[in-house]
C-alpha positions as CSV (number, residue, x, y, z in Angstrom):
1,M,0.0,0.0,0.0
2,K,3.0,2.3,0.3
3,S,3.1,2.6,-3.5
4,A,-0.6,3.8,-3.4
5,Y,0.3,6.6,-1.0
6,T,3.0,8.0,-3.2
7,V,0.8,7.7,-6.3
8,K,-1.9,9.6,-4.5
9,S,0.5,12.3,-3.6
10,F,1.8,12.6,-7.1
11,N,-1.8,12.9,-8.4
12,F,-2.4,15.7,-6.0
13,L,0.7,17.6,-7.0
14,F,0.4,17.1,-10.7
15,F,-3.2,18.2,-11.0
16,A,-2.4,21.2,-8.8
17,L,0.2,22.2,-11.4
18,L,-2.3,21.6,-14.2
19,S,-4.8,23.8,-12.4
20,M,-2.4,26.7,-12.6
21,F,-1.9,26.3,-16.3
22,I,-5.2,25.3,-18.1
23,P,-7.8,27.6,-16.4
24,F,-5.7,30.6,-15.8
25,L,-3.7,30.9,-19.0
26,P,-6.5,32.5,-21.0
27,L,-7.1,35.0,-18.2
28,Y,-3.3,35.6,-18.0
29,F,-3.2,36.5,-21.7
30,S,-6.4,38.6,-21.5
31,D,-4.8,40.7,-18.8
32,R,-2.0,41.4,-21.2
33,G,-4.5,42.8,-23.8
34,L,-4.9,39.9,-26.2
35,S,-8.3,39.3,-27.9
36,E,-10.3,36.2,-27.7
37,T,-9.2,35.1,-31.2
38,Q,-5.5,35.7,-30.3
39,I,-5.9,33.7,-27.1
40,G,-7.6,30.9,-29.0
41,T,-4.8,30.9,-31.6
42,I,-2.1,30.6,-28.9
43,I,-3.9,27.8,-27.0
44,G,-4.7,26.1,-30.3
45,I,-1.0,26.0,-31.2
46,G,-0.4,24.6,-27.8
47,G,-2.9,21.9,-28.7
48,F,-0.9,21.0,-31.8
49,I,2.2,20.7,-29.6
50,T,0.2,18.4,-27.3
51,L,-0.8,16.4,-30.3
52,I,2.8,15.7,-31.0
53,A,4.1,15.4,-27.4
54,Q,1.6,13.1,-25.9
55,P,2.0,10.2,-28.3
56,L,5.7,10.8,-28.4
57,W,6.1,10.4,-24.7
58,G,3.5,7.6,-24.6
59,M,5.5,5.6,-27.2
60,I,8.7,6.2,-25.3
61,S,7.1,5.0,-22.1
62,D,5.8,1.8,-23.8
63,R,9.1,1.1,-25.6
64,L,11.2,1.6,-22.4
65,R,8.5,-0.2,-20.4
66,T,8.6,2.4,-17.7
67,I,6.4,5.3,-16.7
68,R,8.2,6.7,-13.6
69,K,11.5,7.5,-15.3
70,V,9.6,9.3,-18.1
71,L,7.6,11.2,-15.5
72,L,10.8,12.3,-13.7
73,L,12.2,13.9,-16.9
74,L,8.9,15.6,-17.7
75,V,8.4,17.0,-14.2
76,I,11.9,18.5,-14.2
77,C,11.4,20.2,-17.6
78,C,7.9,21.5,-17.0
79,T,8.9,23.0,-13.6
80,V,11.5,25.1,-15.3
81,T,9.3,26.2,-18.2
82,G,6.2,26.8,-16.0
83,Y,8.2,29.0,-13.6
84,S,9.7,30.9,-16.5
85,L,6.3,31.5,-18.1
86,Y,4.9,33.3,-15.1
87,S,8.2,35.2,-14.4
88,T,8.9,37.1,-17.6
89,D,7.4,40.1,-19.2
90,N,9.0,39.5,-22.6
91,Y,6.2,38.6,-24.9
92,P,8.2,36.3,-27.3
93,L,9.7,34.5,-24.3
94,I,6.2,34.1,-22.8
95,L,5.1,32.4,-26.0
96,L,8.2,30.2,-26.1
97,F,7.6,29.0,-22.5
98,V,3.9,28.4,-23.1
99,M,4.7,26.1,-25.9
100,L,7.5,24.3,-24.0
101,T,5.1,23.9,-21.0
102,Y,2.6,22.3,-23.3
103,F,5.3,19.9,-24.6
104,F,6.4,18.8,-21.1
105,L,3.4,19.2,-18.9
106,M,0.5,17.9,-20.9
107,P,2.0,14.4,-21.6
108,I,2.2,13.8,-17.8
109,D,-1.6,13.5,-17.8
110,P,-2.1,10.3,-19.8
111,L,1.0,8.8,-18.2
112,T,-0.3,9.5,-14.7
113,E,-3.7,8.1,-15.6
114,S,-2.0,4.9,-17.0
115,L,0.0,4.7,-13.8
116,N,-3.2,5.1,-11.7
117,F,-5.0,2.3,-13.6
118,R,-2.0,-0.1,-13.5
119,V,-1.3,0.5,-9.8
120,A,-4.9,0.1,-9.0
121,E,-5.0,-3.3,-10.8
122,S,-1.9,-4.6,-9.1
123,E,-2.9,-3.4,-5.6
124,G,-6.5,-4.5,-5.9
125,I,-7.9,-1.0,-5.3
126,S,-10.2,1.2,-7.3
127,Y,-8.8,3.6,-9.9
128,G,-11.0,6.3,-8.4
129,S,-9.3,6.0,-5.0
130,L,-6.1,7.2,-6.6
131,R,-7.7,9.8,-9.0
132,T,-9.6,11.4,-6.1
133,Y,-6.4,13.0,-5.0
134,G,-5.9,14.6,-8.4
135,A,-9.3,16.2,-8.2
136,L,-8.5,17.4,-4.7
137,G,-5.2,18.9,-5.9
138,Y,-6.9,20.6,-8.8
139,A,-9.6,22.0,-6.5
140,V,-7.3,23.3,-3.8
141,M,-4.8,24.9,-6.1
142,S,-7.5,26.5,-8.3
143,L,-8.8,28.4,-5.3
144,A,-5.3,29.3,-4.2
145,A,-4.2,30.4,-7.7
146,G,-7.3,32.6,-8.1
147,F,-6.5,34.3,-4.8
148,L,-2.8,34.7,-5.7
149,M,-3.4,36.1,-9.1
150,T,-6.0,38.6,-7.7
151,E,-3.8,39.8,-4.8
152,Y,-0.2,39.4,-6.0
153,G,-0.3,39.1,-9.8
154,S,1.0,36.4,-12.1
155,R,4.5,36.3,-10.7
156,S,3.2,34.6,-7.6
157,L,2.0,31.8,-9.8
158,G,5.5,31.2,-11.1
159,I,7.0,30.8,-7.6
160,T,4.2,28.5,-6.6
161,F,4.5,26.5,-9.8
162,A,8.2,26.0,-9.2
163,A,7.7,24.9,-5.5
164,L,5.0,22.4,-6.5
165,G,7.2,21.1,-9.3
166,L,10.1,20.4,-7.0
167,I,7.9,18.6,-4.5
168,S,6.5,16.6,-7.3
169,L,10.0,15.6,-8.4
170,V,10.8,14.2,-4.9
171,V,7.5,12.3,-4.8
172,A,8.2,10.9,-8.3
173,F,11.5,9.6,-7.1
174,L,9.8,7.7,-4.3
175,M,7.0,6.3,-6.5
176,P,7.1,2.7,-7.7
177,D,7.1,2.1,-11.5
178,A,3.8,0.8,-13.0
179,P,3.6,-2.9,-13.5
180,V,4.3,-3.6,-17.1
181,S,2.9,-6.2,-19.5
182,G,4.9,-9.3,-20.2
183,K,3.8,-9.1,-23.9
184,P,6.1,-7.5,-26.4
185,L,5.1,-4.5,-28.3
186,T,4.1,-5.1,-31.9
187,I,2.9,-2.7,-34.6
188,K,0.4,-5.4,-35.6
189,S,-1.4,-5.3,-32.2
190,L,-1.6,-1.5,-32.5
191,K,-3.1,-1.8,-36.0
192,N,-5.6,-4.3,-34.8
193,F,-6.6,-2.0,-32.0
194,L,-7.0,1.1,-34.2
195,S,-8.8,-0.7,-37.0
196,N,-11.5,-2.2,-34.9
197,K,-14.9,-0.7,-35.7
198,E,-16.0,-0.5,-32.1
199,T,-12.8,1.3,-31.1
200,L,-13.1,3.8,-33.9
201,L,-16.7,4.6,-33.0
202,F,-15.8,5.0,-29.4
203,L,-13.0,7.4,-30.2
204,I,-15.4,9.4,-32.4
205,L,-17.8,9.6,-29.4
206,V,-15.0,10.9,-27.2
207,F,-14.0,13.5,-29.8
208,I,-17.6,14.8,-30.2
209,S,-18.2,15.0,-26.5
210,S,-14.9,16.5,-25.5
211,I,-15.1,19.6,-27.8
212,P,-17.8,21.3,-25.7
213,A,-15.9,20.4,-22.5
214,R,-12.7,21.9,-23.7
215,M,-14.3,25.0,-25.0
216,N,-15.8,25.6,-21.6
217,D,-12.5,25.0,-19.9
218,T,-10.8,27.5,-22.2
219,Y,-13.3,30.3,-22.1
220,L,-15.0,30.0,-18.7
221,G,-12.5,32.5,-17.3
222,L,-13.2,35.1,-20.0
223,Y,-16.9,34.6,-19.7
224,I,-16.7,35.2,-15.9
225,K,-14.6,38.3,-16.6
226,D,-17.0,39.7,-19.1
227,L,-19.8,39.3,-16.6
228,G,-17.8,41.3,-14.1
229,G,-16.0,38.6,-12.1
230,K,-12.4,38.6,-11.0
231,P,-9.7,35.8,-11.1
232,D,-10.5,34.7,-7.5
233,L,-14.1,33.9,-8.8
234,L,-12.6,31.8,-11.5
235,G,-10.6,30.1,-8.8
236,L,-13.8,29.4,-6.9
237,A,-15.5,28.1,-10.0
238,W,-12.7,25.5,-10.6
239,F,-12.6,24.7,-6.9
240,L,-16.3,23.8,-7.0
241,A,-15.9,21.9,-10.2
242,A,-12.8,19.9,-9.2
243,G,-14.0,19.5,-5.6
244,S,-17.3,18.0,-6.8
245,E,-15.3,15.3,-8.6
246,I,-13.8,14.0,-5.3
247,L,-16.9,12.1,-4.2
248,V,-17.5,10.6,-7.7
249,F,-13.9,9.3,-8.0
250,S,-13.8,8.0,-4.5
251,L,-17.0,6.0,-5.0
252,S,-16.1,4.8,-8.5
253,F,-15.8,1.2,-7.0
254,W,-19.6,1.4,-6.3
255,W,-21.0,3.1,-9.4
256,L,-18.6,2.1,-12.2
257,R,-19.9,-1.2,-13.7
258,K,-18.3,-3.3,-16.4
259,N,-20.2,-3.2,-19.7
260,K,-22.1,-0.1,-18.5
261,E,-19.5,2.4,-19.6
262,L,-21.2,3.6,-22.7
263,A,-24.4,4.2,-20.8
264,L,-22.5,6.2,-18.2
265,I,-20.8,8.3,-20.9
266,A,-24.3,9.1,-22.4
267,F,-25.5,10.0,-18.9
268,A,-22.5,12.4,-18.5
269,G,-23.3,13.9,-21.9
270,A,-26.9,14.7,-20.8
271,F,-25.5,16.7,-17.9
272,Y,-23.0,18.4,-20.0
273,F,-25.9,19.6,-22.1
274,I,-27.8,20.8,-19.0
275,R,-24.8,22.6,-17.6
276,F,-23.8,24.5,-20.7
277,F,-27.4,25.4,-21.7
278,I,-28.0,26.9,-18.3
279,S,-24.6,28.7,-18.5
280,A,-25.7,30.4,-21.7
281,W,-28.5,32.3,-19.8
282,I,-26.6,33.2,-16.6
283,K,-25.9,37.0,-16.2
284,D,-24.5,36.9,-12.7
285,P,-20.8,35.7,-12.6
286,N,-21.3,34.3,-9.1
287,W,-24.0,31.9,-10.4
288,L,-21.7,30.9,-13.3
289,A,-19.2,29.8,-10.7
290,Y,-21.9,27.9,-8.7
291,I,-23.2,26.1,-11.8
292,Q,-19.7,24.4,-12.1
293,L,-20.9,22.1,-9.3
294,L,-22.6,20.1,-12.1
295,Q,-19.2,18.9,-12.9
296,I,-20.0,16.1,-10.5
297,F,-22.2,14.5,-13.2
298,T,-20.0,15.2,-16.2
299,F,-16.2,15.0,-16.4
300,P,-15.4,12.4,-13.6
301,I,-18.1,10.0,-14.8
302,F,-17.3,10.5,-18.5
303,Y,-13.5,10.1,-18.2
304,T,-13.5,7.3,-15.7
305,A,-16.0,5.3,-17.8
306,A,-14.0,6.0,-20.9
307,I,-10.7,4.8,-19.4
308,Q,-12.3,1.6,-18.2
309,Y,-13.9,1.0,-21.5
310,L,-10.6,1.7,-23.3
311,Y,-8.7,-0.7,-21.1
312,R,-11.1,-3.5,-21.9
313,I,-10.6,-3.1,-25.7
314,V,-6.9,-2.1,-26.0
315,P,-4.2,-4.7,-26.2
316,V,-2.5,-4.8,-22.8
317,E,1.0,-4.0,-24.1
318,W,-0.3,-0.8,-25.7
319,R,-2.2,0.5,-22.7
320,A,0.0,3.6,-22.2
321,T,-0.3,4.4,-25.8
322,G,-4.0,3.7,-25.8
323,Q,-4.4,6.1,-22.8
324,T,-2.4,8.6,-24.8
325,V,-4.8,8.3,-27.8
326,L,-7.8,8.9,-25.4
327,A,-6.0,11.9,-23.9
328,L,-5.2,13.3,-27.3
329,L,-8.8,13.3,-28.3
330,F,-10.1,14.6,-25.0
331,F,-7.5,17.2,-24.4
332,G,-5.5,17.6,-27.7
333,V,-7.4,17.4,-31.0
334,S,-10.6,18.6,-29.4
335,G,-8.7,21.3,-27.6
336,I,-7.3,22.6,-30.9
337,I,-10.8,22.9,-32.4
338,A,-12.2,24.3,-29.2
339,S,-9.5,27.0,-29.0
340,F,-9.6,28.2,-32.6
341,A,-13.4,27.8,-33.2
342,G,-14.3,28.9,-29.7
343,G,-12.1,32.0,-29.9
344,A,-13.6,33.1,-33.2
345,L,-17.2,32.3,-32.1
346,Y,-16.7,34.1,-28.7
347,Q,-15.3,37.2,-30.3
348,A,-17.9,37.3,-33.1
349,L,-21.1,36.4,-31.2
350,G,-20.2,36.4,-27.5
351,G,-20.3,33.9,-24.6
352,H,-24.1,33.4,-24.8
353,T,-24.0,32.0,-28.3
354,M,-20.9,30.0,-27.7
355,Y,-22.5,28.2,-24.7
356,L,-25.7,27.5,-26.7
357,T,-23.5,26.0,-29.4
358,I,-21.6,23.7,-27.1
359,S,-24.8,22.6,-25.3
360,A,-26.1,21.5,-28.7
361,L,-22.8,19.5,-29.3
362,S,-23.2,17.9,-25.9
363,L,-26.7,16.8,-26.8
364,I,-25.4,15.2,-30.0
365,G,-22.7,13.4,-28.0
366,M,-25.3,12.1,-25.6
367,L,-27.5,10.7,-28.4
368,F,-24.5,9.1,-30.1
369,G,-23.5,7.5,-26.8
370,L,-26.9,5.9,-26.5
371,V,-26.7,4.6,-30.0
372,L,-23.3,2.9,-29.2
373,Y,-24.6,1.5,-26.0
374,R,-27.6,0.0,-27.9
375,K,-25.1,-1.5,-30.4
376,Y,-22.3,-2.7,-28.2
377,G,-22.8,-2.1,-24.5
378,R,-26.2,-3.7,-24.0
379,N,-25.2,-6.8,-26.0
380,K,-22.2,-7.3,-23.8
381,S,-24.2,-6.8,-20.6
382,E,-26.6,-9.5,-21.8
383,E,-23.7,-11.8,-22.6
384,A,-22.2,-11.2,-19.1
385,S,-25.5,-12.0,-17.4
386,S,-26.2,-15.1,-19.3
């Protein structure tokens, strides 16, 4: 169980770092006078870098058959670039450090999720019992980062980012490596995985459903600002969102059922629709923060079910890479589209129209999830019970 404690600690620290980057970066650029389109372009370019970096580091991890050593290198590099990002006023250097942080920070996410799932399997505990600490770290640091940015400016984020990065490095040294598959890696097994019809339809579902979520993540801070809110209110919004995930992750052993993943994904899609549709009509920034509590029925259910479903259909020796493919769709490809399209849509028509648009996309994702459950999930449930 000692390994579980260090993995829990690393989850807390990594997602704390992530909370200082994803939610506050658009607000950071807005305070420096960039338009919504410019912000979307920069974050979209970061998405392209993520698109390259995540599969690269995932393949390296699978080839070397280690996650911990790759994490150590990535933590060192992102600590340096993250500190530099929030500690310089030189605009070209800011852009350089943003891109480098995308390259080193974002690949940690799928590797950490793969570590969580493998350690959970080897120790006989639930994935959610580990991932709960990631949600806790994201919640606590979101609240703290909002306060720091409001009271002391962005330089305080750089110092905090560096401190958390150094502590993460120590914890990563103490962590066990993930149990690895005894099967050798083969290109044939990867081709079989990616050419499977069920797999492709599942990845399309993830892609459709993740665009609205990523658009909300990127432009929530700007929407709060436009409604009169300050950075500390954005911190509160993400504290409520991430904090609400804790209960869901911690009880995943109870609600997450094998062969019911597609139904759960559709359920999450329904609440994404409700959440974004309500957000479109809110005029008080405080209520926009409070509505983030609906995260309890969206991201943690969607992502946990998606990971379990993926791990049932991907060859065991390609799990880290499969996890990377999932993360690429949920955070990378969809993030690029969300950044570019969301920035243009927001600047042209405003936050109200943008939220109506993503609520419609969420509805489409929910319906598609139900179709896939009818085609695949329900049949497997019947087979399991017979």
